C-alpha positions in Angstrom: 78.3 74.6 73.0 79.8 78.0 74.0 83.5 77.8 73.6 85.5 79.8 76.0 87.5 81.7 73.3 84.3 83.1 71.8 83.9 85.4 75.3 86.2 87.8 76.1 89.1 86.4 78.0 88.3 88.3 81.4 84.5 86.8 81.2 84.0 85.3 85.0 82.6 82.2 85.6 79.2 83.7 86.7 79.1 85.7 83.8 80.0 82.5 81.3 77.3 80.7 82.9 74.7 83.4 82.6 75.9 84.2 78.7 75.6 80.6 77.6 72.1 80.0 79.6 70.8 83.1 78.3 71.7 82.6 74.6 70.3 78.7 74.8 73.3 76.9 75.0 73.6 73.4 76.5 77.6 73.6 77.5 80.4 75.2 77.8 84.3 74.8 76.6 86.8 76.1 79.9 90.4 76.6 79.8 92.4 76.5 83.0 92.3 80.1 83.2 88.5 80.5 83.5 88.5 77.8 86.4 91.6 79.3 88.2 89.8 82.7 87.9 86.8 81.3 89.5 88.6 79.6 92.6 90.4 83.0 93.0 87.0 84.7 93.5 85.9 82.4 96.2 83.6 79.5 94.2 84.6 75.8 95.3 84.2 73.1 93.3 80.7 71.9 94.5 79.5 75.6 94.0 80.7 75.5 90.6 79.0 72.2 89.8 75.9 72.8 91.1 75.6 76.4 89.4 76.1 74.4 86.2 73.5 71.7 87.0 71.2 74.3 88.1 71.3 75.9 84.6 71.4 72.9 82.5 75.1 73.1 81.6 77.7 70.7 80.8 81.3 71.2 80.4 81.6 69.7 77.2 85.6 70.1 76.8 88.6 71.2 78.4 91.3 73.2 76.2 94.1 72.6 75.4 96.4 69.8 76.4 99.7 71.1 75.5 102.3 69.1 77.0 101.6 65.3 75.6 103.9 65.5 72.5 107.8 64.1 73.2 109.2 66.8 74.8 106.7 69.1 75.3 106.4 68.7 79.5 110.2 70.0 79.0 109.1 73.3 77.7 109.0 76.0 80.3 107.0 79.2 79.3 107.9 81.8 81.8 104.8 83.6 82.9 105.2 87.1 81.3 105.4 85.4 77.9 102.4 83.1 78.4 100.2 85.6 76.8 97.2 83.3 76.8 97.8 82.1 80.5 97.9 78.3 79.1 101.0 76.8 80.3 100.4 77.2 84.0 97.9 74.6 83.6 99.2 71.2 82.9 98.0 67.5 83.0 97.5 67.7 87.0 95.8 70.9 87.0 93.6 70.1 83.9 92.7 66.5 85.4 91.8 67.9 88.8 89.4 70.4 86.9 87.8 67.6 85.0 87.2 65.6 88.0 86.0 68.6 89.9 83.5 69.4 87.3 82.6 66.5 85.5 84.1 67.4 82.4 83.4 64.9 79.1 86.5 65.7 77.1 90.0 67.1 76.5 91.2 68.9 73.5 94.6 68.2 72.3 96.7 70.4 70.2 100.5 70.3 69.0 102.2 73.7 70.3 105.7 73.6 69.9 106.9 71.1 67.0 110.0 69.4 67.4 111.2 66.4 65.2 108.7 63.6 66.2 107.3 61.3 63.7 103.7 60.6 63.2 104.3 56.8 65.0 105.8 58.7 68.0 102.7 61.4 68.1 100.7 58.3 68.1 102.5 56.6 71.0 102.0 59.9 72.9 98.4 60.4 72.2 97.7 56.8 73.2 99.2 57.3 76.6 97.5 60.7 76.9 94.0 58.9 76.4 94.7 56.0 78.4 95.4 58.6 81.3 92.4 60.6 80.6 90.4 57.7 80.6 91.1 57.0 84.2 89.4 60.7 84.7 86.2 59.5 82.4 87.6 61.8 79.6 87.5 61.7 75.7 90.3 63.0 73.9 90.1 64.8 70.8 93.1 65.8 68.6 93.0 69.4 66.6 95.2 70.0 64.1 96.6 73.7 63.9 97.5 74.6 60.5 100.6 76.3 61.7 102.1 73.3 63.4 103.4 69.8 63.1 100.0 68.3 62.9 98.7 70.7 60.3 95.8 68.8 58.8 93.0 66.3 58.8 95.2 63.4 57.5 97.9 63.9 59.8 95.7 64.3 63.0 93.5 61.2 61.4 96.6 58.9 60.9 97.6 59.7 64.7 94.6 58.8 66.0 93.9 55.6 63.9 97.4 54.4 64.9 97.0 55.2 68.6 93.7 53.0 68.4 92.3 53.8 71.8 88.5 53.9 72.7 88.4 57.3 74.1 90.2 58.9 70.8 89.1 60.7 68.1 89.5 64.2 66.5 87.9 67.6 66.6 86.7 69.0 63.3 87.4 73.1 63.7 85.9 74.9 60.7 88.7 77.5 60.6 91.8 75.2 60.5 89.6 72.7 58.2 89.5 75.9 55.9 93.0 77.3 56.4 94.6 73.6 55.8 92.7 73.4 52.5 90.6 70.4 53.2 88.8 68.6 50.6 85.0 67.9 52.3 85.2 64.8 50.2 88.0 63.8 52.7 85.8 65.3 55.8 82.6 63.1 54.4 84.6 59.8 54.6 85.7 60.0 58.2 84.3 57.4 60.6 81.7 59.4 62.4 82.8 57.6 65.8 86.1 59.1 65.7 84.9 63.0 65.1 84.3 64.0 69.0 84.3 67.7 68.9 83.2 70.3 66.1 84.1 73.9 66.2 82.4 76.2 63.9 84.0 79.7 63.3 84.3 81.4 59.8 86.2 83.6 58.1 87.6 85.0 54.4 88.6 82.8 51.6 91.8 84.2 51.0 94.2 83.1 54.0 95.7 86.1 56.3 99.0 86.7 56.3 99.7 85.7 60.2 97.6 82.6 60.4 98.3 82.6 64.3 97.3 86.2 64.7 94.3 85.8 62.8 93.3 82.7 64.6 93.4 84.6 67.9 92.1 87.8 66.9 90.0 87.8 63.6 87.7 84.9 63.3 84.3 85.7 61.9 80.8 84.3 63.4 79.3 81.1 61.3 78.1 82.2 58.4 79.2 85.8 58.2 82.4 85.0 56.4 83.1 82.8 53.1 83.6 79.5 54.6 81.7 76.4 53.0 80.0 75.9 56.5 76.7 74.1 54.8 78.8 71.8 52.7 81.1 71.1 56.3 78.2 70.8 58.4 76.5 68.6 55.8 79.3 66.3 55.7 79.7 65.9 59.1 76.0 64.8 59.3 76.6 62.1 56.7 79.3 60.9 58.9 76.7 60.0 61.5 78.9 61.4 64.3 77.1 62.6 67.6 80.0 65.1 68.5 79.0 68.1 70.4 78.9 71.2 68.4 80.6 74.4 69.5 81.0 77.8 68.1 84.5 79.1 68.7 85.1 82.5 67.3 88.2 84.5 68.7 87.6 88.0 67.8 88.3 91.1 69.3 85.5 93.1 67.7 83.2 90.2 69.0 84.6 90.6 72.1 84.4 94.3 72.4 80.5 93.6 72.8 80.9 91.9 76.0 80.1 88.4 77.2 76.3 88.3 77.1 76.1 89.9 73.6 78.6 88.2 72.2 77.0 84.8 73.0 73.8 86.0 71.6 75.5 86.8 68.4 77.1 83.2 68.2 74.1 81.6 69.1 72.1 83.2 66.5 74.9 83.0 63.8 75.0 79.2 64.2 71.6 78.5 64.1 71.1 80.3 61.1 73.5 78.3 59.6 72.4 74.7 61.1 68.6 75.8 59.6 70.6 76.3 56.3 71.8 72.9 55.8 
């Protein structure tokens, strides 16, 4: 799966489809801004869906669900401060997008933090999963190293307490490594709770500004110092059947354009998988 952030933000829907197809991907992740951009260009929902079908592509993930934790839906971010163009797409818009494109899953994250407990987060996650199930969606919780859900242990506890059939976690190798996760702990996760995998790489020494690095300086799989072979091997041992995506937010990769970025992402990922 080709994650949205691996391509330049300005990439059009048609370019995303072409780049993914040419590089041999079978699925895409999309953000609300990708869908809104396509509609603004004149694409209808049926046009987008038929184009995806014609190219053998599925919408594997929608990203991100930011509104689900206690108090998050009350936060208002003015457009001029929404540099990633995320917060104008709330639950109603994302669920409509899921229905239109037949999306498989929704990626949930903690953006605003707060004083919520793990138990309160689990209740909120359960409620999100129930609402998402009405649209045929799986929901996976991704921990962000700087957030109030900062690691595998916390994310897994929330998902296990929620105990809903369509809930699980996202394993993003960048956040996994930056949280200093023990691969043995990953190996013990029930495979049916791992619902999404996002591969990326980087230096072993953490960057001074993790959020900035996560959005601008990730490296292609195998081009950094992460123990990706060990991580992928551990994931295989869990028995997970989650789609495997490549997510590399990288200014230098984006500068190459969508087709070259997708080609390099696919090649790098295949090399890593062949080495496991």
